[in-house]
C-alpha positions as CSV (number, residue, x, y, z in Angstrom):
1,M,-22.6,3.9,5.0
2,G,-23.3,5.2,1.5
3,K,-20.5,3.4,-0.3
4,T,-21.0,0.2,1.8
5,A,-24.7,0.2,0.9
6,T,-23.9,0.6,-2.8
7,A,-21.4,-2.2,-2.8
8,A,-23.7,-4.5,-0.8
9,R,-26.5,-3.9,-3.3
10,H,-24.1,-4.8,-6.2
11,V,-23.1,-8.0,-4.5
12,H,-26.7,-8.9,-3.7
13,E,-27.8,-8.4,-7.3
14,H,-24.9,-10.4,-8.6
15,V,-25.6,-13.3,-6.3
16,M,-29.3,-13.3,-7.1
17,G,-28.6,-13.0,-10.9
18,P,-27.6,-15.5,-13.5
19,P,-25.4,-18.2,-12.1
20,C,-21.6,-18.0,-12.7
21,L,-21.1,-21.6,-11.6
22,P,-24.0,-23.9,-12.8
23,G,-24.4,-26.9,-10.6
24,V,-23.1,-25.1,-7.5
25,P,-25.8,-24.1,-4.9
26,G,-26.9,-20.6,-5.7
27,G,-24.6,-20.5,-8.7
28,H,-22.0,-18.2,-7.1
29,W,-18.9,-18.2,-4.9
30,V,-18.0,-14.8,-3.5
31,G,-15.1,-13.3,-1.5
32,I,-15.6,-10.5,1.0
33,I,-12.4,-8.8,2.4
34,G,-12.3,-6.1,5.0
35,P,-9.5,-4.4,6.9
36,T,-10.0,-7.1,9.6
37,L,-12.2,-10.2,9.7
38,G,-14.4,-8.5,12.3
39,D,-14.8,-5.4,10.1
40,A,-15.9,-7.5,7.2
41,V,-18.4,-9.4,9.2
42,T,-19.8,-6.3,11.0
43,S,-19.9,-3.9,8.1
44,C,-20.3,-6.0,5.0
45,A,-22.5,-8.8,6.2
46,L,-24.5,-7.9,9.3
47,G,-24.3,-4.1,9.4
48,P,-27.3,-1.8,8.7
49,S,-26.1,-1.2,5.2
50,G,-24.6,-4.6,4.6
51,L,-25.8,-7.7,2.9
52,R,-28.4,-8.8,5.4
53,A,-30.3,-5.5,4.7
54,H,-31.0,-7.0,1.2
55,D,-31.5,-10.6,2.2
56,Q,-33.0,-11.3,5.7
57,G,-32.2,-15.0,5.2
58,L,-28.5,-14.4,5.0
59,K,-26.5,-16.4,7.5
60,V,-22.9,-16.0,8.8
61,R,-21.3,-19.2,10.0
62,Q,-18.0,-20.2,11.6
63,T,-16.7,-23.4,10.0
64,A,-13.4,-25.4,10.1
65,G,-12.4,-23.6,6.9
66,G,-13.1,-20.1,8.2
67,T,-16.0,-17.6,8.3
68,T,-18.5,-18.0,5.5
69,V,-21.8,-16.3,4.5
70,R,-24.7,-18.1,2.9
71,W,-27.5,-16.3,1.0
72,S,-31.1,-17.5,1.0
73,N,-30.7,-18.9,-2.5
74,G,-27.8,-21.2,-1.3
75,A,-25.0,-19.2,-2.7
76,E,-21.9,-18.9,-0.5
77,G,-19.0,-16.7,0.1
78,K,-16.0,-16.6,2.3
79,I,-15.0,-13.6,4.6
80,F,-11.4,-12.5,5.0
81,G,-9.4,-9.9,6.8
82,A,-6.3,-8.1,5.5
83,H,-4.6,-7.2,8.8
84,T,-2.2,-10.1,9.7
85,P,0.3,-12.4,7.9
86,E,-2.2,-15.2,8.6
87,D,-4.9,-13.3,6.6
88,V,-2.5,-13.2,3.7
89,E,-2.1,-17.0,3.9
90,R,-5.8,-17.5,4.1
91,L,-6.3,-15.5,0.9
92,R,-3.6,-17.5,-0.7
93,S,-5.5,-20.7,-0.2
94,G,-9.0,-19.1,-0.2
95,G,-10.3,-20.8,-3.3
96,N,-11.7,-19.5,-6.6
97,R,-14.3,-16.8,-6.8
98,C,-16.5,-15.1,-9.3
99,L,-16.9,-11.8,-7.4
100,V,-14.9,-10.1,-4.6
101,W,-16.0,-7.2,-2.4
102,A,-13.0,-5.2,-1.2
103,E,-14.3,-3.0,1.7
104,E,-12.1,-0.1,2.8
105,L,-9.3,-1.2,0.6
106,A,-7.1,1.8,1.6
107,A,-7.2,0.7,5.2
108,W,-5.9,-2.8,4.5
109,R,-2.7,-3.3,6.5
110,Y,-1.3,-5.9,4.0
111,M,-2.8,-4.2,0.9
112,Q,-0.4,-5.3,-1.8
113,E,-0.1,-8.9,-0.7
114,C,-3.8,-9.4,-0.1
115,W,-4.8,-7.7,-3.3
116,Q,-2.4,-10.0,-5.3
117,H,-3.7,-13.2,-3.7
118,M,-7.3,-12.0,-4.2
119,R,-6.6,-11.6,-7.9
120,Y,-5.2,-15.1,-8.3
121,G,-8.5,-16.5,-7.0
122,L,-10.7,-14.3,-9.1
123,R,-11.1,-16.5,-12.1
124,V,-14.4,-18.3,-12.4
125,G,-17.6,-17.5,-14.3
126,P,-18.1,-15.3,-17.4
127,W,-17.2,-12.0,-15.6
128,P,-14.9,-12.4,-12.6
129,H,-14.6,-8.9,-11.1
130,V,-14.0,-7.0,-7.9
131,I,-16.0,-4.1,-6.4
132,V,-14.1,-1.7,-4.1
133,S,-15.7,0.5,-1.5
134,T,-13.2,2.8,0.2
135,T,-12.2,6.2,1.4
136,P,-9.6,7.2,-1.3
137,K,-6.4,7.5,0.7
138,N,-3.0,8.2,-0.7
139,R,-1.9,4.6,-1.3
140,L,0.0,3.4,-4.4
141,L,-2.6,0.7,-5.3
142,V,-5.5,3.2,-4.9
143,K,-3.8,5.7,-7.0
144,E,-3.0,3.1,-9.7
145,L,-6.7,2.1,-9.9
146,K,-7.7,5.7,-10.2
147,R,-5.1,6.2,-12.9
148,K,-6.5,3.3,-14.9
149,A,-10.0,4.6,-14.4
150,D,-9.1,8.2,-15.5
151,E,-7.2,6.9,-18.6
152,R,-10.0,4.4,-19.4
153,F,-7.4,1.7,-19.5
154,I,-8.4,-1.2,-21.8
155,D,-7.9,-4.8,-20.7
156,E,-6.1,-6.5,-23.7
157,T,-7.7,-9.8,-23.1
158,T,-11.4,-8.8,-22.9
159,N,-11.0,-5.4,-24.7
160,D,-13.1,-3.9,-21.9
161,I,-12.4,-0.9,-19.7
162,E,-10.4,-2.4,-16.8
163,V,-11.4,0.0,-14.0
164,V,-14.6,2.1,-13.6
165,M,-14.6,4.5,-10.7
166,T,-17.5,6.5,-9.2
167,S,-17.3,8.9,-6.3
168,A,-19.5,10.8,-4.0
169,T,-19.2,13.2,-1.1
170,T,-20.6,12.9,2.4
171,A,-23.2,15.4,1.4
172,D,-24.5,12.9,-1.1
173,N,-25.1,10.2,1.5
174,P,-28.9,9.8,1.8
175,Y,-28.6,7.6,4.9
176,L,-26.8,10.2,7.0
177,D,-28.7,12.5,9.2
178,Q,-28.4,16.2,8.1
179,R,-27.4,17.3,11.6
180,V,-24.4,14.9,11.5
181,K,-23.5,16.1,8.0
182,N,-23.6,19.7,9.3
183,M,-21.4,18.8,12.2
184,L,-18.8,17.0,10.0
185,F,-18.6,19.8,7.5
186,D,-18.4,22.5,10.3
187,D,-15.5,20.6,11.9
188,Y,-13.5,19.3,8.9
189,G,-14.9,21.0,5.8
190,S,-12.0,23.4,5.3
191,T,-9.3,21.0,6.3
192,R,-7.0,18.6,4.4
193,L,-8.5,15.6,6.2
194,G,-12.0,16.9,5.2
195,R,-11.0,16.9,1.5
196,Q,-10.2,13.2,1.9
197,E,-12.9,12.0,4.2
198,L,-15.8,14.2,3.2
199,F,-15.2,15.0,-0.4
200,G,-13.5,11.7,-1.5
201,E,-10.3,13.2,-2.8
202,I,-7.1,11.3,-3.2
203,L,-4.6,13.7,-1.6
204,E,-1.2,13.8,-3.2
205,D,2.0,14.2,-1.2
206,V,2.5,17.5,0.6
207,E,5.5,19.0,-1.3
208,S,7.2,20.2,1.8
209,A,6.4,17.2,4.0
210,L,9.3,15.3,5.5
211,W,8.1,12.0,4.0
212,Q,6.7,11.1,0.6
213,E,4.6,8.1,-0.1
214,S,7.3,6.8,-2.6
215,T,10.0,7.0,0.1
216,I,8.0,4.9,2.5
217,E,7.0,2.4,-0.2
218,N,10.6,2.0,-1.4
219,G,11.6,0.9,2.1
220,R,8.6,-1.3,2.8
221,I,9.1,-5.0,3.3
222,A,6.6,-7.8,3.8
223,P,6.5,-9.4,7.2
224,I,8.0,-12.6,5.8
225,Q,11.0,-10.6,4.7
226,Q,11.8,-9.1,8.0
227,P,15.0,-10.0,9.9
228,E,14.9,-13.1,12.0
229,R,16.5,-11.2,14.9
230,Y,16.5,-7.6,16.1
231,D,19.4,-6.1,18.1
232,L,17.1,-3.7,19.9
233,K,13.3,-3.1,20.1
234,I,11.7,0.0,21.6
235,V,8.2,1.1,22.2
236,G,7.9,4.8,21.4
237,V,5.1,6.6,23.3
238,D,3.8,10.1,22.7
239,P,0.9,10.7,25.1
240,A,-1.6,13.4,24.0
241,A,-1.4,16.6,26.1
242,G,-5.2,17.1,25.7
243,G,-8.1,14.8,25.5
244,A,-8.9,15.4,21.8
245,N,-5.8,13.8,20.3
246,E,-4.5,10.2,20.1
247,H,-1.8,8.7,22.3
248,G,0.9,7.6,19.9
249,I,2.3,4.1,20.6
250,V,4.6,2.7,17.9
251,V,7.0,-0.3,18.1
252,C,10.3,-0.1,16.2
253,G,13.4,-2.3,16.0
254,R,17.0,-2.0,14.9
255,V,19.4,-4.3,13.1
256,N,23.0,-3.4,13.4
257,K,24.0,-5.1,10.1
258,Y,21.2,-5.4,7.7
259,R,22.1,-6.7,4.2
260,T,19.4,-5.7,1.8
261,H,21.5,-6.2,-1.3
262,E,25.3,-6.0,-2.0
263,D,25.2,-2.6,-3.7
264,H,23.1,-0.8,-1.1
265,P,25.2,2.2,-0.1
266,F,24.2,2.0,3.6
267,S,24.4,-1.7,4.3
268,H,27.2,-1.1,6.8
269,L,25.0,1.1,8.9
270,P,22.2,0.2,11.3
271,H,18.7,0.0,9.8
272,G,15.4,0.7,11.6
273,F,12.1,-1.2,11.3
274,V,8.5,0.0,12.1
275,L,6.9,-3.1,13.6
276,D,3.6,-2.1,15.0
277,D,1.2,0.8,15.6
278,R,-0.7,0.4,18.9
279,T,-1.9,4.0,19.0
280,T,-5.1,4.5,21.1
281,T,-7.3,7.1,22.6
282,G,-8.8,7.5,26.1
283,T,-7.5,7.8,29.6
284,P,-3.9,7.6,30.7
285,N,-4.7,4.2,32.2
286,R,-5.8,3.0,28.8
287,W,-2.7,4.2,26.8
288,A,-0.4,2.9,29.5
289,K,-2.0,-0.6,29.3
290,A,-1.6,-0.5,25.5
291,A,2.0,0.5,25.7
292,I,2.8,-2.2,28.3
293,R,1.0,-4.8,26.1
294,A,3.1,-3.7,23.1
295,Y,6.2,-4.0,25.2
296,Y,5.5,-7.6,26.1
297,D,4.0,-8.7,22.8
298,H,7.1,-7.6,21.0
299,D,9.6,-8.6,23.7
300,A,10.9,-5.0,23.6
301,N,13.9,-3.7,25.6
302,Y,12.2,-0.6,27.0
303,I,9.7,2.2,26.4
304,V,10.9,5.6,25.4
305,A,8.8,8.8,25.8
306,E,9.1,12.6,26.1
307,R,9.7,13.9,29.6
308,N,8.5,17.4,28.7
309,N,5.0,16.1,28.1
310,G,3.8,15.7,31.7
311,G,7.1,15.4,33.5
312,D,7.3,12.1,35.3
313,M,3.6,11.4,34.4
314,V,4.7,8.7,31.9
315,I,6.7,6.7,34.4
316,N,4.2,7.1,37.2
317,T,1.3,6.0,34.9
318,I,3.1,3.0,33.5
319,H,4.6,1.9,36.8
320,G,1.2,2.3,38.5
321,I,0.2,-0.7,36.4
322,D,3.5,-2.6,36.0
323,P,6.5,-1.3,38.0
324,T,8.9,-3.8,36.2
325,V,8.6,-2.2,32.8
326,P,11.7,-0.1,32.0
327,V,10.9,3.5,30.8
328,K,13.4,6.0,29.3
329,L,12.4,9.6,29.3
330,V,13.9,11.9,26.8
331,W,14.0,15.7,26.8
332,A,12.6,17.4,23.7
333,T,15.3,20.1,23.2
334,R,14.1,20.8,19.6
335,G,10.8,21.3,17.8
336,K,8.8,18.6,16.3
337,A,10.1,19.2,12.7
338,R,13.7,19.4,13.8
339,R,13.4,16.1,15.7
340,A,11.9,14.4,12.7
341,E,14.4,15.6,10.1
342,P,17.2,13.0,10.9
343,V,14.7,10.2,10.8
344,S,13.3,11.5,7.5
345,M,16.8,11.6,6.1
346,M,17.4,8.0,7.0
347,S,14.2,7.0,5.3
348,E,15.5,8.6,2.1
349,Q,18.7,6.6,2.6
350,G,16.7,3.4,2.6
351,R,17.6,2.7,6.2
352,I,14.1,2.6,7.6
353,H,11.6,-0.1,6.6
354,H,7.9,-0.5,7.4
355,V,7.2,-4.1,8.0
356,G,3.7,-4.3,6.4
357,T,1.5,-1.2,6.1
358,F,0.4,1.3,8.8
359,P,-2.2,3.5,7.1
360,E,-2.8,6.0,9.8
361,L,0.8,6.4,10.8
362,E,1.9,6.8,7.1
363,Q,-0.8,9.3,6.5
364,Q,0.5,11.5,9.3
365,M,4.1,11.2,8.1
366,C,3.1,12.3,4.6
367,E,0.8,15.1,5.7
368,F,2.8,16.8,8.4
369,D,4.1,20.0,6.9
370,P,7.0,21.6,8.9
371,I,6.7,24.8,6.9
372,D,3.0,25.4,7.5
373,P,2.0,23.1,10.4
374,D,-1.7,22.8,11.5
375,D,-1.8,23.9,15.1
376,A,-5.1,22.2,15.6
377,W,-3.7,18.8,14.7
378,S,-0.9,16.8,16.4
379,P,0.7,13.8,14.5
380,D,1.0,11.7,17.7
381,R,1.7,8.4,15.7
382,M,4.5,10.1,13.8
383,D,5.9,11.6,17.0
384,A,6.0,8.2,18.7
385,M,7.7,6.7,15.7
386,V,10.3,9.5,15.7
387,W,11.0,9.1,19.4
388,A,11.7,5.4,18.9
389,M,13.7,5.8,15.7
390,T,15.8,8.6,17.2
391,E,16.6,6.4,20.2
392,L,17.5,3.5,17.9
393,L,19.4,5.2,15.1
394,V,20.3,8.8,16.2
395,G,20.8,8.8,20.0
396,G,21.9,11.8,22.0
397,G,19.9,14.1,24.3
398,E,19.5,14.1,28.1
399,V,17.7,11.1,29.4
400,S,16.3,9.7,32.6
401,M,16.0,5.9,32.8
402,S,13.7,4.1,35.2
403,Q,14.4,0.5,36.5
404,I,18.1,0.9,35.5
405,N,18.9,-2.3,37.5
406,D,16.2,-4.4,35.9
407,T,17.9,-7.7,35.1
408,R,15.8,-8.1,32.0
409,L,17.9,-5.4,30.3
410,R,21.0,-7.5,30.5
411,R,22.2,-9.6,27.6
412,R,18.9,-9.0,25.8
413,R,19.1,-10.5,22.3
């Protein structure tokens, strides 16, 4: 709430200040971008620390051109998400702006694409600029902004410092009840996640982690660059053994012959693609519905999950909702790190591609330390991805397949 309130105050003072666009109602045209459109509306506009807290006359409207916000002085802004390819296109044609508020930038799924299109439209008024309010996660764009701030990088056009960064800890938040602060610091104060979420640190890659941020980034492709056809699609599921963790649900695809460029040393081998992260929490009924929905939404061939984790529980839970969905159970004959090593190696070979950005999944991949694992934390998203990629690109292991005679498995794709 603290960083959101600070950004909202800045936007409010800008909108109520000297006009950037004389002759335009209110004198300003603003862009507001959140991880999703709903996040931006709820947090930035209508939330307790959002814009309406500073201007009770602020209105949010749904128009033919999208979701807009109007201040009491007549100034207007447009609200965007950064979660889907359609969001990227909306920003591409979103018009010119004098100010942009980028809320939770590090959680934007299509961070690079949306940031670039936002910059193209930030070009009116005497001082077009962007204010970013975010938890500082280990993302290339976030790290680049921090680098410019640390080096006091000078914009050659304006001769001004290009990026100014301020930071605060959860303890500095005046809006958060002290009992909540105490609870958060008791639970996470001494953890790596706490350094990020509570102390606002940008955590660099874990040296012994199986994945590095640069490896993922080098293999990343935009959704418009993905193959037109996949030879196989699988939903990887890693149900949590206890109630505290997430249920990993990740959709992956395989292309048997993927031509990136002629000199790629592994063009002749199959390539894997991370397509979606549907991870959820809650009851078995809830994760099963989410896995089934992912199966249908992506026209997948089947669901793969670990048999060790609950025996036939996975099949029974899924088939209790939809008995026609094929489920393949795999025995975990090796530890978590050993299972992930072949998939990590293929990432280094450039044979695994993330279609878009998956912040939570990628954070787990870069933070899981096989040498010094945290027994109190389970990377369920990473596990689900590893199950799917192992099935797609590695194979092997004893399996048990449900619905083996399901006709939908025949001549798929």
